[in-house]
VOGU-3710 file (C-alpha; in Angstrom, 3 decimals, decimal comma):
1> mkvlvtpldw> 142,447/129,688/122,221  140,267/131,011/125,099  136,713/129,468/125,262  133,652/129,974/127,065  131,158/126,879/127,105  127,600/127,562/128,329  124,911/124,970/128,272  121,003/125,580/128,809  119,697/124,518/132,220  116,620/122,798/131,005
11> glghatrcvp> 117,185/119,193/132,070  120,717/117,748/131,991  121,188/116,787/128,215  122,478/120,166/127,187  125,438/119,700/129,771  126,270/116,206/129,104  126,440/116,703/125,276  129,108/119,585/125,980  131,322/117,039/127,768  132,789/115,449/124,537
21> mvksmlqlgw> 133,151/119,100/123,112  135,188/120,164/126,060  137,370/116,821/126,094  138,256/117,425/122,500  139,105/120,993/123,187  141,238/120,286/126,013  143,274/117,804/123,777  143,627/120,724/121,637  145,359/122,637/124,388  142,657/125,317/124,592
31> nitlagegps> 141,913/127,236/127,715  138,141/126,635/128,767  135,900/128,485/131,128  132,391/126,903/132,013  129,391/128,910/133,063  125,989/128,008/134,171  124,077/127,146/137,381  122,506/124,377/139,219  122,591/120,636/138,167  123,667/121,366/134,578
41> lniltkefpe> 126,787/123,202/135,657  127,378/120,551/138,344  127,516/117,929/135,608  130,460/119,857/134,044  132,383/120,595/137,210  132,305/116,826/138,248  133,660/115,868/134,897  136,128/118,869/134,841  137,047/119,884/138,535  140,144/121,615/137,235
51> lptlklkgyr> 138,113/124,079/134,974  137,097/127,462/136,120  133,466/128,260/136,448  131,410/131,486/136,332  127,872/131,746/137,758  125,250/132,682/135,075  121,660/132,687/135,871  119,742/129,882/134,062  116,381/130,254/132,353  114,621/128,447/135,519
61> ikypkngfwl> 111,621/127,243/133,546  108,892/125,837/135,535  106,886/122,753/134,401  103,139/121,948/135,174  102,280/118,628/136,835  99,792/117,889/134,073  101,588/117,582/130,575  98,509/118,692/128,710  99,193/122,200/129,976  102,983/122,329/129,144
71> ilnlllqvpk> 102,944/124,285/125,864  100,465/126,979/127,541  102,562/127,216/130,556  105,887/127,707/128,471  104,104/130,444/126,464  103,112/132,228/129,718  106,789/132,164/130,505  107,868/133,807/127,403  108,480/137,235/128,930  110,556/135,543/131,509
81> iiqtiraerk> 112,601/133,935/128,710  113,076/137,226/126,843  114,262/138,881/130,018  116,712/136,116/130,626  117,999/136,468/127,301  118,625/140,324/127,650  120,127/139,651/131,007  122,583/136,949/129,700  123,631/139,013/126,829  124,468/142,041/129,215
91> wleeaqkehq> 126,331/139,435/131,482  128,399/138,339/128,395  129,283/141,956/127,357  130,750/142,646/130,972  132,396/139,325/131,246  134,018/139,665/127,842  135,710/142,941/128,901  137,692/140,856/131,676  138,156/137,651/129,960  138,559/138,305/126,165
101> wdliisdnry> 137,442/134,764/125,092  138,246/134,023/121,290  135,310/131,438/121,065  132,053/131,087/122,924  129,947/127,970/122,567  126,357/128,387/123,712  124,292/125,336/123,788  120,675/126,585/123,378  121,207/130,011/125,174  120,053/132,480/122,708
111> glsvpnakci> 121,708/135,735/124,236  125,224/134,796/124,305  127,012/136,555/121,379  129,251/139,495/121,110  131,002/141,110/118,255  134,499/140,741/119,405  134,516/136,922/119,615  133,486/133,981/117,362  130,303/133,012/118,688  128,635/129,422/118,119
121> fmthqlwvls> 124,949/128,487/118,844  124,652/124,708/119,365  121,299/123,049/118,969  119,551/120,196/117,526  116,298/122,146/117,400  116,377/124,392/114,305  112,655/123,762/114,166  110,692/123,857/117,315  107,437/122,068/117,300  104,973/124,036/119,302
131> gwgnpidkil> 102,175/121,355/119,192  99,634/123,866/117,944  100,098/123,552/114,275  102,285/124,814/111,538  100,890/128,623/111,631  102,095/128,808/115,057  105,223/126,852/114,486  106,304/129,346/111,779  105,831/132,411/114,237  107,577/130,642/117,096
141> nkqlhnwiks> 110,485/129,664/114,941  110,829/132,923/113,169  111,586/134,508/116,597  114,137/131,806/117,584  116,025/132,250/114,238  115,894/135,959/114,735  118,004/135,258/117,884  120,189/132,578/116,448  121,267/134,765/113,231  123,072/136,954/115,904
151> fdqcwipdee> 125,678/134,076/116,149  128,407/133,531/113,758  127,728/129,893/113,194  125,044/127,269/114,111  126,222/123,785/115,095  123,935/121,140/114,963  124,946/117,892/116,827  123,289/115,326/114,232  124,149/113,902/110,997  123,257/115,707/107,728
161> kdggiagils> 122,234/112,713/105,577  118,709/111,031/105,557  117,200/113,321/108,225  119,833/112,324/110,844  118,656/111,353/114,177  116,201/114,174/114,804  114,308/114,332/111,568  112,582/117,822/111,024  113,968/119,096/114,363  117,627/119,242/112,996
171> hppfptpysl> 116,337/119,404/109,248  113,989/121,876/109,184  111,532/122,578/106,336  113,417/125,597/104,907  112,860/126,313/101,143  116,593/126,867/101,173  118,954/126,449/104,069  119,738/130,252/104,354  116,228/131,424/103,776  115,679/131,871/107,628
181> lpiplnhigp> 119,102/131,754/108,912  121,700/133,694/106,997  124,673/132,213/108,873  126,482/128,906/108,292  124,785/125,631/109,619  127,174/122,824/110,252  126,068/119,297/111,017  128,837/118,156/113,431  127,696/114,885/114,178  125,990/113,284/117,264
191> lsrliptagk> 127,860/113,946/120,538  127,819/111,524/123,542  129,923/111,632/126,625  129,995/107,708/126,806  132,223/105,254/125,630  131,267/101,523/125,061  133,257/99,214/127,559  134,078/95,627/126,972  132,735/92,935/129,339  130,160/90,456/129,879
201> esdkilills> 126,369/91,633/129,857  124,592/91,415/133,172  121,085/90,495/133,998  120,595/94,172/135,261  117,737/96,474/133,776  119,022/100,167/133,841  116,639/103,050/134,524  117,520/106,412/133,682  115,627/109,257/135,198  116,109/112,638/133,945
211> gpepqrslle> 114,245/116,029/132,986  112,346/118,738/134,839  110,357/118,445/137,716  107,554/117,381/138,540  107,606/114,988/135,647  110,902/113,385/136,790  109,578/112,400/140,109  106,133/111,358/138,684  107,933/108,856/136,449  110,225/107,656/139,244
221> ekiihqikei> 107,283/107,036/141,414  105,393/105,225/138,881  108,436/103,014/137,671  109,429/102,077/141,268  105,872/101,064/142,445  105,850/98,849/139,151  109,164/97,131/139,410  108,721/96,217/143,044  106,610/93,433/141,677  108,940/92,371/138,679
231> deqflvvrgl> 111,372/89,425/139,039  114,490/91,207/137,606  117,451/93,085/138,879  117,149/96,875/138,530  119,600/99,853/138,804  117,852/103,228/138,834  119,786/106,190/138,346  117,688/109,236/139,525  119,272/111,935/137,410  120,113/114,048/140,485
241> ptgtqqplns> 123,546/115,093/140,582  123,349/117,436/143,458  120,965/114,789/145,505  122,161/113,899/148,988  119,375/111,463/149,891  118,086/108,407/148,013  115,551/105,551/148,531  116,998/102,367/150,359  118,180/99,731/148,227  116,087/96,341/148,124
251> ahiefknhls> 117,021/92,957/147,278  116,546/93,456/143,486  116,480/97,296/143,194  119,731/99,526/143,514  119,472/103,268/143,559  122,066/105,839/142,592  121,400/109,524/142,495  124,140/110,195/139,647  126,890/108,399/137,958  129,878/109,887/136,324
261> sndlsaaiss> 130,371/109,408/132,697  132,812/106,379/133,026  130,331/104,699/135,677  127,440/105,329/133,425  129,237/103,906/130,335  130,004/100,817/132,263  126,428/100,486/133,466  124,893/100,927/130,194  127,439/98,532/128,612  126,668/95,860/131,018
271> aklvicrsgy> 122,805/96,231/131,133  120,552/94,094/129,158  117,942/96,828/128,804  117,727/100,467/129,445  114,598/102,474/130,399  114,717/106,096/129,854  113,225/109,353/128,440  113,228/110,108/124,820  115,369/113,356/125,229  117,623/113,854/122,392
281> ssimdllrmk> 120,897/113,538/124,408  119,510/110,169/125,975  118,738/108,867/122,449  122,703/109,966/121,269  123,883/108,010/124,195  121,908/104,879/123,458  122,889/105,098/119,871  126,515/105,294/120,891  126,269/102,313/123,130  124,033/100,345/120,692
291> kkailiptpg> 121,633/99,267/123,418  118,028/97,906/123,421  115,914/100,533/125,141  112,422/101,396/126,227  111,736/105,292/125,756  109,065/106,985/127,672  108,582/110,621/126,416  107,766/113,286/128,763  104,006/114,046/128,571  103,298/117,306/126,702
301> qteqlylakr> 106,981/117,707/125,624  106,341/117,940/121,835  110,224/117,509/120,962  110,126/114,233/123,008  106,982/112,902/121,507  108,264/113,532/118,050  111,522/112,117/118,906  109,909/109,034/120,318  107,593/108,571/117,260  110,564/108,734/114,853
311> mqeknwfvvh> 112,530/106,293/116,873  109,618/103,797/117,022  108,982/104,198/113,040  112,751/103,465/112,451  112,791/100,520/114,667  115,624/101,795/116,736  113,764/101,716/120,228  110,615/100,571/121,847  108,363/103,357/122,912  105,678/103,470/125,751
321> qqddfqlnaa> 103,467/106,438/126,940  103,851/107,372/130,617  100,090/107,401/131,267  99,666/103,692/130,363  102,775/101,881/130,348  103,019/98,459/131,983  106,795/97,465/132,582  105,839/93,799/133,355  104,692/93,501/129,511  107,093/95,975/128,155
331> ipfclqktlv> 110,146/94,694/129,271  109,926/91,017/127,824  108,380/92,489/124,794  111,455/94,650/124,100  113,951/91,976/125,066  112,608/89,704/122,384  112,062/92,271/119,739  114,718/92,737/117,021  115,918/96,298/116,863  118,253/98,023/114,351
341> aptlnfelhk> 120,926/100,472/115,295  122,312/102,928/112,726  126,156/103,555/112,080  126,833/107,048/113,188  130,073/109,238/113,325  130,671/110,463/116,950  133,957/111,916/116,120  133,102/114,425/113,466  133,081/117,333/115,904  136,840/117,034/116,247
351> qvllelvtq> 137,185/117,757/112,538  135,017/120,856/113,158  136,893/122,030/115,865  140,347/121,679/113,928  138,689/123,700/111,183  138,435/126,514/113,733  142,101/126,847/114,144  142,838/127,273/110,459  140,084/129,935/109,991
//
C-alpha cells in the first residue's frame, strides 16, 4: 500500500504521534511518503531518514506573547488558515496525479482529501473549545466538521470508554455520533512513540519544553531562572529539533535541544519527575511511561487548560499555571503525592491498520 502521512505543524505533538503509526505501517511492508515542513517534518525525517519526503507548506500560525489574546489572535488568522486549506487541497490534487497514493493520513490538516484515495483525518479534537462559550463553540465546530466530513474516516487517538484521556475533546456532545459527522469515527487508542526501558531510576528531574513561540521561550526562561536555586539535578530538553545552539551546562543543569525517541524513552524512564506542557501528545507519552509529572498549560490555549484541569481532577498529574508556579514548592509536593495511572491500550492502532488491508 502506498501511503502519504502529513502532520500539522502547530508544535511537535502532531508529528511525534505519527511515529508509532509509521512504524506499524512499515512493519506491514507499506510504502510511505512524508510531507510537511519545519520542525514537525524534521522530527519524522530524524526517525525515518530512509523515507522520501515532500515539501508541503504548513499553517504557520503566529502566537501572541500574552496568552490572554491567543483566541482573538487565532480568529484574526482564520482567513490565512482557510487559504492554507485551499492551497494544500490543490497541492494534493497535483501530487496525487504523480504518486497515486492508496491511503492518505492527515493529522489535523483539513484540506488533504481527494476522491481517488482512502483519506483518513486523525485528530483528538472533535470538539474545539473556543474559550468564548457554547454558542461560539458550536459555530466553530460546525465549520471544522464541514472540513472533516470530506474525508472517508476520522481516527481518534484515544480510548472510547469513560471519556478516554481527552474527555469532551475526543468525545464531543453530539446528540448522536453521526449528527454532525456523517463518516465513520474510530477511536484507535492513544499513540506514543516512547517505549518504557528497564533500569534504575536516577535522581534527575526531566524538563520537556515544547509548543509554539514565544510561549516556549517564556517558559524556558522562567524555569531556568528558578531551577538555578534548587538543589536537584535537572535535564532540560528544549524542544528545538533544528536548533544548533544551546545554553552552557552547569554543575546541576544539563541542556539538550532535542532527543530521539530512544533517548527520550530512556530519559523519561530514569527520571524521578517530569515537568512539561499539558499538550495531548505529551500527556499520552507520560501515561505510556507511567511517570509522575507537573503539567504547565500554555497560557490562553483552551485545549491545554481543559486537559490540565481534567488530569488534575483524575489525579493523574499535578498541575500549575505558568504565571504563578514556584518549582521549589511544586517539586517536593509532586514527589510526595500519590498519583494514579490508568491502564491504556497503545497497540490498538495496529488492529485498525490491519482492518484497512481487508476492506
